[in-house]
Structure formats: C-alpha cells, structure tokens
KETIVEX-982552 format. One record per residue (C-alpha): residue number from 1; residue in three letters; chain; x, y, z. Coordinates in Angstrom, 1 decimal. Layout:
BEGIN
zamar,kefi,mido,x,y,z
NUM,ALA,A,X,Y,Z;
...
***
This chain:
BEGIN
zamar,kefi,mido,x,y,z
1,UNK,A,-16.7,-24.0,-33.2;
2,UNK,A,-18.9,-23.7,-30.1;
3,UNK,A,-22.5,-22.7,-30.5;
4,UNK,A,-22.2,-20.0,-27.8;
5,UNK,A,-19.5,-18.0,-26.1;
6,UNK,A,-17.8,-19.4,-23.0;
7,UNK,A,-19.5,-18.4,-19.7;
8,UNK,A,-17.2,-17.5,-16.8;
9,UNK,A,-18.3,-16.9,-13.2;
10,UNK,A,-16.1,-14.4,-11.3;
11,UNK,A,-15.7,-15.1,-7.6;
12,UNK,A,-13.7,-13.3,-5.0;
13,UNK,A,-13.8,-11.0,-2.0;
14,UNK,A,-15.9,-7.9,-2.6;
15,UNK,A,-13.0,-5.9,-1.3;
16,UNK,A,-11.5,-6.5,-4.8;
17,UNK,A,-14.4,-4.8,-6.6;
18,UNK,A,-12.0,-2.9,-8.9;
19,UNK,A,-10.1,-6.0,-9.8;
20,UNK,A,-13.3,-7.9,-10.5;
21,UNK,A,-14.6,-5.1,-12.7;
22,UNK,A,-11.3,-5.2,-14.6;
23,UNK,A,-11.5,-9.0,-15.1;
24,UNK,A,-15.1,-8.6,-16.2;
25,UNK,A,-14.1,-6.0,-18.8;
26,UNK,A,-11.2,-8.0,-20.1;
27,UNK,A,-13.2,-11.2,-20.4;
28,UNK,A,-16.1,-9.4,-22.0;
29,UNK,A,-13.7,-7.9,-24.6;
30,UNK,A,-12.4,-11.4,-25.2;
31,UNK,A,-15.9,-12.5,-26.2;
32,UNK,A,-16.8,-14.3,-22.9;
33,UNK,A,-20.2,-14.1,-21.2;
34,UNK,A,-19.4,-13.0,-17.6;
35,UNK,A,-21.5,-13.6,-14.5;
36,UNK,A,-20.3,-12.0,-11.4;
37,UNK,A,-21.5,-10.6,-8.1;
38,UNK,A,-24.1,-7.9,-8.6;
39,UNK,A,-23.9,-6.3,-5.2;
40,UNK,A,-20.6,-5.5,-3.5;
41,UNK,A,-20.8,-5.5,0.3;
42,UNK,A,-17.7,-4.6,2.4;
43,UNK,A,-17.3,-4.2,6.1;
44,UNK,A,-16.4,-0.6,5.6;
45,UNK,A,-19.7,0.1,3.8;
46,UNK,A,-21.6,0.8,7.0;
47,UNK,A,-24.4,2.5,5.0;
48,UNK,A,-24.9,-0.6,2.8;
49,UNK,A,-25.3,-2.7,5.9;
50,UNK,A,-28.2,-0.6,7.0;
51,UNK,A,-30.1,-1.4,3.8;
52,UNK,A,-29.2,-5.1,3.3;
53,UNK,A,-30.5,-7.6,5.7;
54,UNK,A,-28.8,-10.9,6.8;
55,UNK,A,-31.6,-12.7,4.8;
56,UNK,A,-30.6,-10.7,1.7;
57,UNK,A,-27.0,-11.5,2.2;
58,UNK,A,-27.8,-15.2,2.5;
59,UNK,A,-30.0,-15.0,-0.7;
60,UNK,A,-27.2,-13.2,-2.6;
61,UNK,A,-24.8,-16.1,-1.6;
62,UNK,A,-27.2,-18.7,-2.8;
63,UNK,A,-27.8,-16.7,-6.0;
64,UNK,A,-24.0,-16.7,-6.7;
65,UNK,A,-24.0,-20.5,-6.4;
66,UNK,A,-26.6,-20.6,-9.2;
67,UNK,A,-24.3,-18.3,-11.3;
68,UNK,A,-21.6,-20.9,-10.8;
69,UNK,A,-24.1,-23.5,-12.0;
70,UNK,A,-24.6,-21.5,-15.2;
71,UNK,A,-20.8,-21.1,-15.9;
72,UNK,A,-18.5,-23.2,-17.9;
73,UNK,A,-15.7,-22.3,-15.5;
74,UNK,A,-14.9,-20.1,-12.5;
75,UNK,A,-12.3,-17.3,-12.3;
76,UNK,A,-11.3,-16.5,-8.7;
77,UNK,A,-10.1,-12.9,-8.4;
78,UNK,A,-7.6,-13.2,-5.5;
79,UNK,A,-5.0,-10.4,-5.4;
80,UNK,A,-2.1,-11.4,-3.2;
81,UNK,A,-3.5,-14.9,-2.9;
82,UNK,A,-6.3,-13.8,-0.6;
83,UNK,A,-9.3,-16.1,-0.4;
84,UNK,A,-12.0,-15.4,2.3;
85,UNK,A,-14.6,-17.6,3.8;
86,UNK,A,-17.4,-16.9,1.2;
87,UNK,A,-15.0,-17.4,-1.7;
88,UNK,A,-13.7,-20.6,-0.1;
89,UNK,A,-17.3,-21.9,0.0;
90,UNK,A,-17.8,-20.9,-3.7;
91,UNK,A,-14.6,-22.7,-4.7;
92,UNK,A,-15.7,-25.9,-2.8;
93,UNK,A,-19.1,-25.7,-4.5;
94,UNK,A,-17.5,-25.2,-7.9;
95,UNK,A,-15.1,-28.2,-7.3;
96,UNK,A,-18.0,-30.4,-6.1;
97,UNK,A,-19.9,-29.6,-9.3;
98,UNK,A,-16.9,-30.3,-11.5;
99,UNK,A,-16.3,-26.7,-12.7;
100,UNK,A,-12.8,-25.8,-13.8;
101,UNK,A,-11.3,-23.1,-11.6;
102,UNK,A,-8.5,-20.6,-12.3;
103,UNK,A,-7.1,-17.9,-10.1;
104,UNK,A,-5.7,-14.4,-10.9;
105,UNK,A,-2.9,-14.9,-8.3;
106,UNK,A,-1.1,-17.9,-6.9;
107,UNK,A,-2.9,-19.4,-4.0;
***
C-alpha cells in the first residue's frame, strides 16, 4: 500500500476549464491529489488580459512545469483531441522527465 495518494497534474487548454474542473472533481473523489492550473486565461477574457501581464503569464507557465515535477503522472484534458501550443510544451516536458501521460480523448 502506498504511503500517500497518487498525485496527478492536469494539463490542457484553459478553454476547457469546465472539463478540467470535472476531471479534478472526479480524481479528487477517487482519492487522488490533484494539481492543476490555478488561473484560467482565455483569448475571449479581455478583462483578464488587462490585469495579467506577459511576465505573469510566463511565470504561470513555469509554475505549471513545477506542478508536473510534483506529480506522479499527467492527465491531459483534450476534448476532441485538441492540444494547443502550451499544452504541447507541457507534454514534451512531462515526457522528458519520464512522467506517464494519459489523455481524456484520443490524440
């Protein structure tokens, strides 16, 4: 028996915030520790862009890589198989660090 619950890092486009929240909920109810994006920026959120600088966006991206470091595995939330540029970078990072990766939809 493991000495702690599994840790899963959720990755994916922030356009899928509802799907990420559902995955987070389902994993949490299954006894998994979930790390996920804490800020959801989307192109249509013009108001958010006024308050979050490019430096902050860069810092959030780097922070998410550290979340991948903490995780036992990565779950990519990719409805319809969609994977954007940031998520592609996160997948490449997870692979480079040897993290198992699964997807909610076929790639």
